MDAnalysis code that builds the backbone (N, CA, C; Angstrom):
import MDAnalysis as mda
import numpy as np

u = mda.Universe.empty(405, n_residues=135, atom_resindex=np.repeat(np.arange(135), 3), trajectory=True)
u.add_TopologyAttr("name", ["N", "CA", "C"] * 135)
u.add_TopologyAttr("resid", np.arange(1, 136))
u.add_TopologyAttr("resname", ["MET", "SER", "TYR", "ALA", "LEU", "SER", "GLY", "PRO", "LEU", "GLN", "ALA", "ALA", "VAL", "TYR", "SER", "GLN", "LEU", "LEU", "ALA", "ASP", "THR", "GLN", "LEU", "ALA", "GLY", "LEU", "VAL", "GLY", "GLY", "ASP", "ILE", "TYR", "ASP", "ALA", "VAL", "PRO", "ALA", "GLY", "THR", "LEU", "PRO", "SER", "VAL", "TYR", "VAL", "ALA", "LEU", "GLY", "PRO", "GLU", "SER", "VAL", "LYS", "GLU", "ALA", "SER", "ASP", "GLY", "SER", "GLY", "ALA", "GLY", "ALA", "TRP", "HIS", "ASP", "PHE", "VAL", "ILE", "SER", "VAL", "VAL", "SER", "GLU", "VAL", "ALA", "GLY", "PHE", "GLN", "SER", "ALA", "LYS", "ALA", "VAL", "ALA", "GLY", "ALA", "VAL", "SER", "ASP", "ALA", "LEU", "ASP", "GLY", "GLY", "ASP", "LEU", "PRO", "LEU", "SER", "ARG", "GLY", "ARG", "LEU", "ILE", "GLY", "LEU", "TRP", "PHE", "ARG", "LYS", "ALA", "LYS", "ALA", "VAL", "ARG", "GLU", "SER", "GLY", "GLY", "LEU", "ARG", "ARG", "ILE", "ASP", "LEU", "THR", "PHE", "ARG", "ALA", "ARG", "VAL", "GLU", "ASP", "GLN"])
u.atoms.positions = np.array([
    [86.806, 93.035, 77.309],
    [86.838, 93.833, 79.093],
    [86.945, 92.905, 79.529],
    [87.583, 93.320, 80.463],
    [87.764, 92.425, 81.513],
    [87.786, 93.390, 83.145],
    [86.714, 92.653, 84.095],
    [86.933, 93.449, 85.637],
    [87.060, 92.898, 85.998],
    [88.147, 91.924, 86.313],
    [89.176, 91.065, 86.336],
    [89.980, 91.850, 87.258],
    [90.736, 92.456, 86.372],
    [92.022, 93.326, 86.825],
    [91.475, 93.833, 88.110],
    [90.378, 94.444, 88.656],
    [90.010, 94.976, 89.527],
    [89.756, 94.783, 91.083],
    [90.739, 93.709, 91.452],
    [90.876, 93.270, 92.693],
    [92.258, 93.750, 92.534],
    [93.568, 92.948, 92.003],
    [94.815, 93.661, 91.663],
    [94.851, 95.293, 91.517],
    [94.204, 95.763, 90.750],
    [94.289, 97.278, 90.943],
    [93.993, 98.046, 92.160],
    [92.895, 97.180, 92.793],
    [93.212, 97.754, 94.781],
    [94.153, 97.642, 95.670],
    [94.230, 96.232, 95.339],
    [95.751, 95.818, 95.966],
    [96.884, 96.389, 96.061],
    [96.964, 96.975, 94.857],
    [98.554, 97.577, 94.560],
    [98.823, 98.967, 95.140],
    [96.856, 99.428, 94.841],
    [97.042, 101.092, 95.284],
    [96.668, 100.922, 96.740],
    [96.300, 100.366, 97.310],
    [96.368, 99.616, 98.609],
    [97.830, 99.458, 99.627],
    [98.380, 98.470, 98.841],
    [99.757, 98.549, 99.155],
    [100.749, 99.406, 98.754],
    [100.989, 100.788, 98.442],
    [101.137, 102.000, 97.783],
    [100.589, 102.849, 98.614],
    [99.717, 102.898, 99.231],
    [99.355, 103.763, 100.060],
    [100.155, 103.681, 101.407],
    [99.718, 101.691, 102.721],
    [100.018, 101.568, 103.058],
    [102.324, 101.947, 103.126],
    [102.645, 101.497, 101.986],
    [103.796, 101.984, 101.987],
    [104.393, 102.968, 101.927],
    [103.871, 104.294, 101.535],
    [104.583, 105.547, 101.558],
    [104.580, 106.447, 102.400],
    [106.306, 106.712, 102.988],
    [106.016, 107.174, 104.338],
    [105.561, 108.825, 104.424],
    [106.021, 108.932, 103.881],
    [105.212, 111.066, 103.928],
    [103.777, 110.317, 104.329],
    [103.119, 109.724, 103.754],
    [101.782, 109.281, 104.185],
    [101.532, 109.454, 105.155],
    [102.509, 107.813, 105.843],
    [102.372, 107.424, 107.085],
    [102.720, 108.516, 107.847],
    [103.495, 109.401, 107.738],
    [104.106, 109.770, 108.678],
    [102.482, 111.056, 108.811],
    [101.679, 110.786, 108.341],
    [100.350, 112.522, 108.383],
    [99.840, 111.122, 108.536],
    [99.495, 109.764, 108.232],
    [98.271, 109.044, 108.957],
    [97.868, 107.850, 109.568],
    [99.591, 107.385, 109.606],
    [100.138, 106.272, 110.385],
    [99.416, 104.787, 109.549],
    [98.772, 104.355, 109.904],
    [98.283, 103.170, 109.514],
    [96.667, 103.301, 109.018],
    [96.026, 104.540, 109.838],
    [94.830, 104.675, 108.798],
    [94.191, 104.478, 107.742],
    [94.542, 103.727, 106.434],
    [94.493, 103.875, 105.839],
    [93.500, 102.323, 105.731],
    [92.180, 102.757, 104.867],
    [91.104, 101.416, 105.230],
    [90.599, 101.252, 103.803],
    [90.747, 99.543, 103.251],
    [89.728, 99.594, 102.290],
    [87.739, 99.422, 102.701],
    [88.157, 99.232, 103.944],
    [86.171, 99.387, 104.395],
    [86.937, 99.853, 105.553],
    [86.048, 100.762, 106.040],
    [86.145, 101.997, 106.807],
    [85.442, 101.082, 108.202],
    [85.658, 100.821, 109.158],
    [85.652, 99.746, 110.630],
    [84.961, 100.600, 110.949],
    [83.907, 99.562, 112.206],
    [83.164, 99.938, 113.120],
    [83.511, 100.813, 113.857],
    [83.211, 101.805, 114.359],
    [83.690, 101.934, 115.794],
    [84.024, 103.311, 115.825],
    [84.672, 103.634, 116.671],
    [85.591, 105.371, 117.260],
    [86.641, 104.900, 115.979],
    [86.631, 105.822, 114.933],
    [88.156, 105.985, 113.902],
    [88.969, 106.997, 114.490],
    [89.970, 107.219, 113.873],
    [91.212, 108.695, 113.922],
    [90.247, 109.744, 113.409],
    [90.943, 110.782, 114.338],
    [91.030, 112.459, 113.547],
    [90.506, 112.257, 112.089],
    [91.423, 111.659, 111.740],
    [91.716, 111.751, 110.057],
    [92.320, 110.392, 109.415],
    [91.550, 110.589, 108.391],
    [92.119, 108.619, 108.033],
    [91.977, 109.008, 106.012],
    [91.984, 108.027, 105.614],
    [91.812, 107.439, 104.149],
    [91.830, 105.993, 103.690],
    [90.443, 106.429, 103.161],
    [89.821, 105.096, 102.604],
    [89.416, 104.973, 101.211],
    [89.701, 103.589, 100.604],
    [89.574, 103.853, 99.227],
    [87.532, 103.873, 99.168],
    [87.371, 104.326, 97.955],
    [85.913, 104.107, 97.614],
    [86.050, 103.950, 96.491],
    [84.415, 103.953, 95.789],
    [83.873, 103.657, 94.496],
    [84.694, 103.180, 92.993],
    [84.652, 103.322, 92.395],
    [85.399, 102.392, 91.310],
    [84.142, 102.512, 90.040],
    [84.556, 103.224, 89.142],
    [83.727, 103.134, 88.106],
    [84.544, 102.154, 86.333],
    [84.409, 101.324, 85.561],
    [84.872, 100.799, 84.333],
    [84.511, 100.845, 83.344],
    [85.315, 101.268, 82.395],
    [85.192, 101.229, 81.425],
    [86.082, 100.300, 80.229],
    [85.843, 99.541, 79.309],
    [86.068, 98.692, 78.321],
    [87.358, 99.597, 77.310],
    [88.025, 98.912, 77.688],
    [89.345, 99.624, 76.713],
    [90.041, 98.538, 75.836],
    [89.274, 96.920, 75.460],
    [90.217, 96.198, 75.344],
    [91.158, 97.044, 72.885],
    [92.429, 96.091, 73.050],
    [92.298, 96.845, 71.385],
    [92.973, 95.675, 71.511],
    [93.490, 96.183, 70.403],
    [94.660, 94.854, 69.788],
    [94.956, 93.817, 70.005],
    [96.035, 94.193, 70.842],
    [96.598, 93.577, 71.850],
    [96.786, 92.586, 72.932],
    [94.879, 93.062, 73.369],
    [94.388, 92.115, 74.182],
    [93.465, 92.981, 74.932],
    [92.663, 91.900, 75.829],
    [91.700, 92.985, 77.063],
    [92.108, 94.203, 77.920],
    [91.490, 95.027, 78.005],
    [91.772, 96.470, 78.650],
    [90.586, 96.734, 79.373],
    [90.997, 97.608, 80.517],
    [89.708, 98.161, 80.797],
    [90.285, 100.227, 81.421],
    [90.393, 100.869, 82.002],
    [89.719, 101.959, 82.417],
    [89.056, 102.394, 83.660],
    [89.877, 102.793, 84.776],
    [89.411, 102.309, 85.774],
    [89.466, 103.748, 86.425],
    [88.180, 104.198, 86.907],
    [88.435, 105.560, 87.101],
    [88.072, 105.006, 89.131],
    [89.090, 105.169, 90.218],
    [88.301, 105.022, 91.478],
    [88.612, 106.154, 92.160],
    [88.506, 106.332, 93.306],
    [88.180, 107.381, 94.154],
    [88.879, 106.946, 95.769],
    [89.636, 107.653, 96.118],
    [90.500, 107.847, 97.177],
    [89.691, 108.716, 98.334],
    [89.301, 108.375, 99.573],
    [88.657, 110.067, 100.028],
    [89.519, 110.267, 101.653],
    [89.803, 111.479, 101.506],
    [90.793, 111.287, 103.283],
    [89.307, 112.200, 103.876],
    [89.247, 112.154, 105.335],
    [88.369, 112.127, 106.430],
    [88.545, 112.909, 107.496],
    [88.323, 113.875, 107.786],
    [88.930, 114.102, 108.731],
    [87.913, 115.379, 109.810],
    [87.986, 115.122, 111.389],
    [87.309, 116.201, 111.966],
    [88.381, 117.463, 112.635],
    [89.383, 117.290, 112.341],
    [89.919, 118.451, 112.597],
    [90.035, 120.054, 111.783],
    [89.552, 121.098, 112.463],
    [89.228, 122.090, 111.805],
    [89.451, 122.260, 110.882],
    [89.228, 123.202, 109.689],
    [89.891, 123.303, 108.589],
    [90.434, 122.234, 107.975],
    [90.090, 122.790, 106.853],
    [91.064, 121.835, 105.160],
    [92.521, 122.064, 105.224],
    [93.515, 122.476, 105.945],
    [94.733, 121.927, 106.139],
    [95.545, 121.147, 106.615],
    [95.056, 120.319, 107.418],
    [95.407, 118.729, 107.247],
    [94.783, 118.100, 106.586],
    [93.870, 118.045, 106.133],
    [92.508, 117.244, 105.444],
    [94.076, 117.434, 103.482],
    [94.259, 118.981, 103.362],
    [94.402, 118.606, 102.523],
    [96.333, 118.137, 102.281],
    [96.270, 118.116, 103.396],
    [98.313, 117.799, 103.419],
    [97.927, 116.719, 102.959],
    [97.604, 115.525, 103.906],
    [96.562, 113.592, 103.279],
    [96.343, 114.250, 102.272],
    [95.864, 114.912, 101.560],
    [95.534, 114.682, 100.068],
    [97.132, 114.565, 99.396],
    [97.644, 115.601, 99.312],
    [98.637, 115.864, 98.682],
    [99.387, 114.812, 99.131],
    [99.470, 113.822, 100.067],
    [100.499, 112.746, 100.231],
    [100.177, 111.504, 98.799],
    [98.645, 111.183, 99.655],
    [97.903, 110.417, 98.453],
    [98.101, 110.273, 97.323],
    [97.972, 112.095, 96.461],
    [98.532, 111.997, 95.428],
    [99.876, 112.267, 94.545],
    [100.580, 112.292, 95.930],
    [102.344, 111.627, 95.368],
    [102.572, 110.525, 95.504],
    [102.005, 109.696, 96.347],
    [101.937, 108.457, 96.490],
    [101.429, 107.461, 95.261],
    [100.434, 108.421, 94.276],
    [99.632, 107.200, 93.473],
    [100.081, 107.969, 91.926],
    [100.410, 109.316, 91.683],
    [99.774, 109.493, 90.268],
    [100.947, 109.616, 89.586],
    [101.099, 108.819, 88.717],
    [102.432, 108.010, 87.465],
    [102.490, 106.941, 88.066],
    [102.374, 106.281, 89.170],
    [103.052, 104.917, 89.629],
    [102.843, 104.516, 88.779],
    [104.120, 103.085, 88.437],
    [103.875, 102.355, 88.360],
    [103.854, 101.059, 89.343],
    [102.486, 100.207, 89.407],
    [102.385, 99.566, 90.615],
    [102.375, 98.317, 89.943],
    [103.249, 97.467, 90.475],
    [103.044, 96.420, 89.933],
    [101.531, 95.223, 90.352],
    [101.082, 94.231, 89.921],
    [99.552, 93.982, 89.841],
    [99.600, 92.643, 89.849],
    [99.213, 91.602, 90.643],
    [99.301, 90.473, 91.077],
    [98.599, 89.325, 88.936],
    [97.942, 90.732, 88.777],
    [97.370, 89.776, 87.414],
    [97.523, 90.818, 86.491],
    [98.044, 90.863, 85.276],
    [97.822, 91.613, 84.250],
    [99.146, 92.828, 84.453],
    [99.060, 94.475, 83.663],
    [99.870, 95.389, 84.042],
    [98.828, 96.620, 85.071],
    [99.511, 97.503, 84.940],
    [98.868, 98.833, 84.535],
    [99.634, 99.535, 83.743],
    [99.434, 99.897, 82.492],
    [99.951, 101.132, 81.536],
    [100.096, 102.055, 82.272],
    [99.062, 102.684, 82.575],
    [99.850, 104.079, 83.180],
    [98.539, 104.885, 84.720],
    [98.711, 105.438, 85.356],
    [98.287, 105.861, 86.989],
    [98.181, 107.477, 86.779],
    [96.959, 108.220, 87.405],
    [96.903, 110.009, 86.526],
    [95.789, 109.760, 87.566],
    [96.274, 111.048, 88.069],
    [95.293, 111.506, 89.103],
    [94.516, 112.577, 88.410],
    [93.220, 112.806, 88.408],
    [91.946, 113.407, 87.998],
    [91.179, 114.770, 88.190],
    [91.036, 114.481, 89.178],
    [89.799, 115.405, 90.118],
    [89.941, 115.138, 91.908],
    [89.624, 116.837, 92.011],
    [88.989, 116.839, 93.462],
    [87.872, 117.492, 94.144],
    [87.682, 117.143, 94.989],
    [86.453, 117.363, 95.526],
    [86.546, 117.431, 97.612],
    [86.518, 119.543, 97.602],
    [86.606, 119.395, 98.874],
    [85.172, 120.009, 99.617],
    [84.306, 119.096, 101.080],
    [83.185, 119.274, 101.057],
    [83.479, 119.125, 102.550],
    [82.333, 120.248, 103.120],
    [82.249, 120.305, 104.773],
    [81.406, 118.574, 104.702],
    [81.182, 118.243, 105.646],
    [80.217, 117.566, 106.065],
    [79.058, 117.741, 107.516],
    [78.145, 116.824, 107.374],
    [77.829, 116.951, 108.694],
    [78.455, 117.426, 109.463],
    [77.892, 117.300, 110.894],
    [79.091, 117.243, 111.938],
    [80.967, 117.381, 112.200],
    [81.030, 118.711, 110.925],
    [81.933, 119.103, 111.100],
    [82.840, 118.203, 110.167],
    [82.842, 117.823, 110.044],
    [83.850, 116.119, 109.396],
    [84.407, 116.944, 107.587],
    [85.552, 117.106, 107.402],
    [85.775, 117.720, 106.230],
    [86.261, 116.282, 105.390],
    [85.447, 116.160, 103.689],
    [85.731, 115.337, 103.259],
    [86.631, 115.616, 102.007],
    [88.117, 115.149, 101.281],
    [88.231, 115.118, 99.697],
    [88.630, 114.317, 99.483],
    [87.269, 114.356, 98.196],
    [87.228, 112.952, 96.977],
    [88.743, 113.123, 95.771],
    [89.497, 112.187, 96.090],
    [90.801, 112.117, 94.544],
    [89.741, 111.454, 93.858],
    [90.414, 111.604, 92.496],
    [89.682, 110.830, 91.474],
    [90.750, 110.476, 90.832],
    [91.102, 109.297, 90.336],
    [92.231, 108.915, 90.089],
    [91.631, 107.681, 88.739],
    [92.697, 107.779, 87.517],
    [92.231, 107.097, 86.364],
    [93.521, 105.565, 86.282],
    [93.130, 104.998, 85.369],
    [94.569, 103.832, 85.598],
    [94.067, 102.722, 83.953],
    [95.191, 102.341, 83.284],
    [94.631, 102.067, 82.256],
    [95.143, 100.464, 82.663],
    [94.763, 99.531, 82.485],
    [95.350, 98.131, 82.948],
    [95.166, 97.036, 81.575],
    [96.029, 96.286, 81.624],
    [95.438, 95.443, 80.535],
    [95.619, 93.867, 80.943],
    [94.921, 93.230, 80.905],
    [95.107, 91.336, 81.180],
    [96.144, 91.166, 80.168],
    [97.145, 90.614, 80.373],
    [98.144, 89.358, 79.399],
    [97.914, 88.256, 79.241],
])
């Protein structure tokens, strides 16, 4: 197994989200790898945690990456957050993202969880699974 493809996968996911016109229409450029300090927009997207499992085979080193993309909203109700989450899912699900190292075998939506947080925030955590292999 190699964790070496984690950075290239994250960069590709981030680039894909930034380039998606549907998502840009909903949140503009408010897509973060690291949420900035200070006042945040009313709705934004943030890259979250990941877990990685060994998936090497006879063709070489590989891994399964389960990673979370969060939609956070202070807008009342879940409707606007769900629209953004749908756009994130559309942008990534089944995507063929070029990596700076290795290659993406597949990318799939796994699950989502919508919750109300303190202070009236709504949060939707979308979990995706990617299969990568090092070449």
